[in-house]
N, C-alpha and C positions, 0 to 999 in steps of 0.2 A: 759896260754897255747894258747888261741885263739889269743891274741895279738901277740905272737911270730910267729905264723903261718902266720898272715896277715901283719907283719912288712915289709917283702921284697916287697910285692905287693903294700902296701901303699907308700913305698919310690918310687917305679917306677911310680905310678900314679901321685903323687905329683910333682915329678921331671919333668915329661912330661908337667903337667899343668903349672909349674913355668916357663918353657922355652917358651911355646906357648900361654898360656891363655885358653886352652881347651884340651880335649882329655884324661883326666884321666880315665873316665869311660870305654874308649875303652880297657884299660888294666885291671883295677881293678875288674870290675864286672864279666867278663868271667873267669878270673883266680880264684878269690875268691869263685865263685859259684861252683867250683870243690871241695872245701873244706867244705863249709857250705851252709845251705839252702838260696835260693835266697832272700826271704823277709828280712832275717837278714843281708845279705850282702848289699842289697840296702839301708837299714836304716843306717847302720854304715857308709857307704861311702857317703851317702847324707850329713851327719853331717861333715865328713872330707872335702868334696868338698866345703862346706860353709866356712870352715876355710881357705882352699886354695884360694878361691875367695877373701875373705876379706884381706888376707895377700898380695896377688899380687896387689890388688887395692891400699892398703895402702902404698905400696912401691913407687908408682908413680901416685898419684891421679890426678895430673895436666896433665898427658898424655892422659886422657880420652878425646876423641873427642866428645864434647857435642852435636854437630849437629847430629852426628850419634846416640848417646845414646837416644836423645830426639825423634828419630824416631823408633829405634829398640825396646826400652823398652815398650812403649804403645802397639805397634803392637804385641809384644811377649805376653803381658797379654791377648789381644784379642785372639791370637792363642791358648793359653792354654785353654780358654773357648771353642773354636772350637774343640780342640783336645779331650776334655772331652766328648763333644757331639758326635764326630765321633766314640769314643770308644763304644757307644751304638749301632750305626747303621752300622759300617763297621768292617770287620775283620782286625785286626791290621797288618797282613802281607802285605796287599795291599799297604798301604802308606809306610810301611817299605821298601818294594821292590822298589817302585817308587823312594823314597829318596835315597836308596842305589845305584840304577843304575845312577841317576843323579850325585851324588857326585863322584861315580867311574868314570863316563865319563868326568866330569869336571877336576878332579884331574889328570887323565891320559893325557888329552889334555894339561893341564897347565905344567905338567912335561916334555912333549915332545916338546912343542912349543919353537922354537929356540930364538925368539926375545921377549918372554914374552907376556902378554895379555893386551889388551886395558882396560882402566879404565871404570867403569860403572857409571851411574848417581846416585846421592844421592837418587833419588826417589825409587831405588831398595831396599832401607833400609826397606820400608814397607812390601813388600812381603817376604823379608828375615826374618824379625822379626816375621811375621805371621807364616811362615813355621817352624821357630825355636820353637815357642811356641806350635804349634800343635804337632811336633815330641817329644818335651820334655814331654808334657802331656801324649802322647800315649805310649812311651817307653823309656823315659829318655835320649834322644839323641838330645838335642837342639843345641849343639855346631857346628856341620857341616854346617848348613845353615848360621849361623852367620859368621863362618870362611871363607866360600866360598865368601860371599859378601865383607867382609872387606879385603880379599886378592886381590880383584879387585878394591880397592879404593886407592887413593894416600896418604897413611899414612906410617910413619916409624914403625919400629918393636916395639918400646915402646908404641906408640899410639894404634897399633893393639892389643897388649897384654892387655893393660889396658881397652880398650873398650870391648874386649871379656870378661874380668873379670866382668865388669858391667852387661853385658847381661846374663852371666852365673849365677850371683847372683840372678837375677830375676827368672830364670828357676829353680835353686836349691831351692830358698826360697819357690816357689810354690810347688815343689816336697816334701819338708819337711812338709809343711802344710798338703798336701794330705796324707802323711804317718802318720802324727799325727792323722788325722781324721780316718784313717783306723786302728789305733791301733798298727802300726808297731814300734812306738817309746815308747810304754808303758813298755817294758822290761828294767830293770836296766842293764842287760847285754849289751844291745846295747850302752847305754851311757858310761858305764865303759870301754867297748872295744874302743870306739871312743876316750875317754879321754886318755887311755893308748897309743893309736897310734898317738896322736896329736904331741908329740915330734918328732916322726919319720917323720911326714908330714912336720913339720917346718924345720927340718934338710934338707930334700929333697928340699924344696923351697929355702933354703939358697944356696945349691949347684947349683940349677938351675939358680939362679940369677947371679952367677959367669959365668956360661956357656952362658946365654942370653947376658950378657954384652960383651962377646968376639965374639959372632956371628955377621956377617955382616947382613945387611937387606936382601940381596939376599939369604944368607944361611938360615936365619930364615924363609923366605917365602918358601924355598924349604922343610924345615922340616915340616912346616904346611901342605904343599901339600902332602907330603908322609903320614902324619897322616890322612889326609882326604881320601887318597886312601885306607888305611887300614880300616878306619871307614866305607867307602862305601862298601868295600868287606865284612866286618863284618855284615853290615845290610842286604846285599843280602843273605848271608849264613843263618842268623837268620830267614829271611823271608821264605826261601825255606824249612828250617827245620820245621818251624811252619806250613807251608802248607802241608808238608808230614805227619805230626802227625795226 
């Protein structure tokens, strides 16, 4: 029964991830949390997100831009440690609001800019990875900083998706380890639900691969920027709701 209720949400999240390489949590966590308790939802979709990342990466492993990954991944790991420390000293809504406003402003500008945006230096991978690690540790939203950075680099749609999959594997793996330590993965219901939903996720990824192959690089970038806008708006709303409570 649980798997049946979560199947449509799983398909949507995995499809979005398969097309862009990030953004599944933007849809799965808010929608599923209306049906079940948040800790259960976070645990189930962390496991499914890991499947998504491995499957997308396995489809085109040679598309990963190594020079990007070698900068993003270590700084992401450092960012996770910083994020854990910030959890102790800062209210989560402050960084959530700041990140949301930044992503919202960037995506709005990039969607409206008539001639596109200039490329940024490879050096920006370090702050992007650091910020992605911090936000992943604090509230499971590591994707937007990575996607903002990679959307401003001279890569094709396959390279962007594969490199995003690598960085998301790091943040997802860290999240799963944290959930394990917190006992969120101790329930057999979590594992059985994730296992039951795995075929749905794989089916969505297969459908997404067909769509991704047909999208032009420009259309793919536009989809990513629209998702970034939604992600930024979602973070701002979550921050304001948290502040008001």
